[in-house]
N, C-alpha and C positions, 0 to 999 in steps of 0.2 A: 314666079309673079314678081319679079324686082322690079318692073314698072311701076307696081300700086305703093311703091316706097316712094318717099320723100326723097328729094335732092340732097345730095352731098352736101349742099350750104346751109340748108336748113338743118342738117343733122348737124353740123358745127355750132349753129346759131344757139342751140338749144342745151347743149350739154352741160355749162355750168348750172344749170338750174337742178340737175339731178340732187335730191335729198340724200343718196347713199350711193355709192359706187363699190359691189363687190369687190373683196380681194382675188385676184386671178388664182384659179386652181388649175390642175391638171384634168385635161378631160379623162375618161375611161380609158383604160388601157386595151390594147389589142387583144389581151387572155379575155379582160371581162366583158368586152361588146362581141365576143365570139361564144360566150357562154349561151348554151342552148337554153329555149324558153322550156321553163318548168314550172311556170304558174301553176298555183295550187289553190283553190279558194272553193266559195262556196255558191250556191246559184238559189233564185226566187224567182216566182212566178209573180210579172206585173204587168196587168193588161195584154193579158194572153202571150206574152215575150218571156222567154227562160233569160234572166239576166245574172251573169258573171260578176262576182265581185271578192275583193280581196282584204284581209284586215289583219294588221301585225303591229305589235308594240302594243303601250298603254300610256295612258296621260291622255291631254287634251284630244277629243275626237278631230282628224282633218280628216276631210272627204276631198280627193282630186280627182277631177273631170277631164278627160284626156279631151285633145283636137281631133279635128279631120285628116286623113282617115285612119285615126290611130286607134290605141285600145290603153286598157289599163297598165298594160307593160311598159307604156311611157314612164311610168313613175316606178319604175323598178329600185331607181337607186334611191328613192326617196322612201320606199318601203323599207328598205335595209338602213339609210343613212340617218333616218327620223325617228325610227321605231323606239329610239331611249327619250325621246321626247315627246312624243304623239303617239296615238293610236291611228294608226296611218292606214285608212279605207280608200279604196279605188273600185271602179266598177268598168265595166267595158258596155259603152252605151248601146242599145239593141241595132244588130247588125253589124256589129263591128267586135272583134276579138273572137271571143269564147258565148256571147250571146246571141241569141235569134232576133232576126228582123223585127220590126215594127210590124202589127198585123195591120193590113190595108194598106202599109207600103208608104205612109205618106208621112214627112217631117217636117217638123217646127221648132223653135227654140221652146214654145210652150209644151210640146208632146215631149221634148226630150227631158224637160226640167220636172215632169211628173214622175218619172223614173226614178231620179235623184231625190225627192221627196220618200218616194215608193220605199226607196232603200233605207234612210233614214228612219223611216216606220219599223221598216223591217227588224232593224238591228235596236231598236228601243231608242234611237238617241233624239233627245229633244232641241239640243243645240250643238252646234259645231262649228269650226272652222272652216269654211267651204270655197276651194279654190279652183279655177280651171283654167287650161291652155286653150289657147286660139278659140275654135268653136265652144270648148268646154267653158272659157271664159266669159263668152257671149250667154250661155246656157246659165252660168252662175249668176249675171246679172238678172237673168229670167225668174230663177229660183227667189231671188231678192224681191223681186216684185210682187212674188205671188207669195210669199211666206218668209217675209224679214225676220221673223219672231225666231226661225231655226238657227238664225247667224249667231255664232260669239265673235266671229271675225271674217275676213275676206281676203282672198289671194286672186290675182288677176294676171295671168301669165302671158306673155306675147299675144296679146287681144287686143279687142278695137270695140266700142261702142257704138258708131255710127253706122246706119245702114250702105249697103253694098251699093257700089256706083254702077252704072251700065255697064262700065268695063269687069269690073270686078264680077258680077252676076253672069256673064257671058263665059268667061274664066272658069267659075264654081262648075255652071252648067256643063262645061265642055270634059271635065273630069266625069261626072254622070253618063255622059253620053260614050265618052272613051271607055268605060268598063264596061257598060253595058255590051258595047258592039265588040272589042276586043279582048277583053279580061280585066280583071283587076290588076296583074303583073303590067300588062302595056301601059298605065300610068308613071310607074316608078322613074323612068327615066327623066320624066319631065316634072317631076312630085320632089323626088329626094333631095336633088340640088338646090329648091327653093326652102329647105326646111334646115341645111347645115351650111356651115362656111365652107369657103373652098380649102381651108388648111386643113380641116378636119377632113374632108373627102380625100384630099392629096396624101395625107400623112397616118390617117388611121382610116384607112379604107372598111376595115369591120364595124366602125360605128355606122356607116352608110348601111352598110348590110344590116345590122341588128333593126335599123329605121325601115330597110326594105320588108325584112321579116315581120316586121308588126304590122305595116300597111297591107301585106300580102295575105293576112289573117281576116281583111274586111269582106263583107259579102258584097255581090253586086247590086242588092238591096239598098244597103247601108251606104254606099257609094252614091247612090240616088238620091237617098233620103238625106243625107248629110249634104250634099252639094245643094239641094233645094233648100236647106235650112240657110246656109251661108247666103246662097243669092238671095231670099226674098227675107233677111232678119230685120225687126222692127229697130228703130231708131232707140238706144237705151241711154241717150245722152241726157233726157230729162230726168232719167233714175240715179244717176252719179249724185248730184248735191242732196239727194235723201238718203243717203246710206250713212246709219249713223254707227256703224262698226269699226273697230281698229282696221286700216285695212294695207295691204302689201301691193304694189304693182311691180311685176317684176318682169324684166326685159333684157333680151339679149341685145348687145349693141350693136350686132349686124345682123338685125334681123331683115330679112330681104321681102317679108311678107305684109307685115305691120311693122314699120320702121318705129325707132323710138320716140320721134315726136307725137307720135300715137299717144304712146305709155305716158308720156309726160302730161299730155292734155287730160289724158284720162284722171291723173294723179292730181291735177289742179283743181279738177272739179269734184273730188269727193272731200267732204271736209276732214284734214287732219291727217290723210294718206301719205304713205311714205313710198319713193321711188327708189327702185336698187335696180342698178342698171350691171348686166353682166359681161365683163368683157370676153373677147375670143369667142362669145356665143352667136348664132342664127337663130331660125324661128323656134327651137326647141332647146331653148337654153336650158332647161331643166334637165335635159338628156347630155346636153353636150357637156357642158360645165357642171355637174351636179353637187361638186363640193362646192364651189360657191353657190351655187342656187341653195341648197343645203345649209350653209352659214348664212346668208341672206334672212332666210324662213326663219330660223333657230333666233337668230339676234332680233329680227322684227318682233316674234313673238315674246320673245322674254322683255322686251321694252314696253308692250302691251298689256303683259302680264296676263298672258293667256296660256 
């Protein structure tokens, strides 16, 4: 979906305004990326769906919400790399990964948000740093609109606040139709190159394979409801000035889905927010450059005394 990104001239024009530039770090090694998925966690029932979640580490609760059409495995390097600083909590949204689909098969940011709040209630957590990647970042904004009292801080990763354009609506709908007619694996050739940089795909192909494996765990129902959610999402720009907790906007410099001028505009709209740009990273910056992403999160949390 590179045509949804801003032009290169726009990218160059806003680069000096980033409040922080994360130091470059090596992406996952071939061996790390080839590691089998051995995710183990718990499940609980919410609104008729069985929801899979993982908890690791201790400290300030950090809840991370994955994007479309991924699952909590996206945050494997945060589960491992941030566990000494946070209690890292991830979930598979209904219809993705190890979670069963939404009962009724209708998706929206409000519907997904209630599963996040239900997880907090299930774990007995009153306040947490809550963050999300892409669709998960949009859901994070919805959770704040519904339950701002549950936030100690916020992290928005490679995401957006504005509603989908007509072009974007059509593209997201297309992924749902493609998965329905030809199966989830059929979307991989179109979707994976949107998520990673060409350099990673060329030089560390196992990272692409790892992302493919995560996507392949999605159900057709999840593909449909997630696509519907992205295509018909509300406008969250009015929410941004109301955010009163410490906020980190984390963005891959080479994000081809929601380019970093979008992140810069989100950061400018949230009082006191920090923008951290991750070099050599695309739309899944937190997976493609986990060391740099983890460093940015830790530095921000330390500065905010979270």
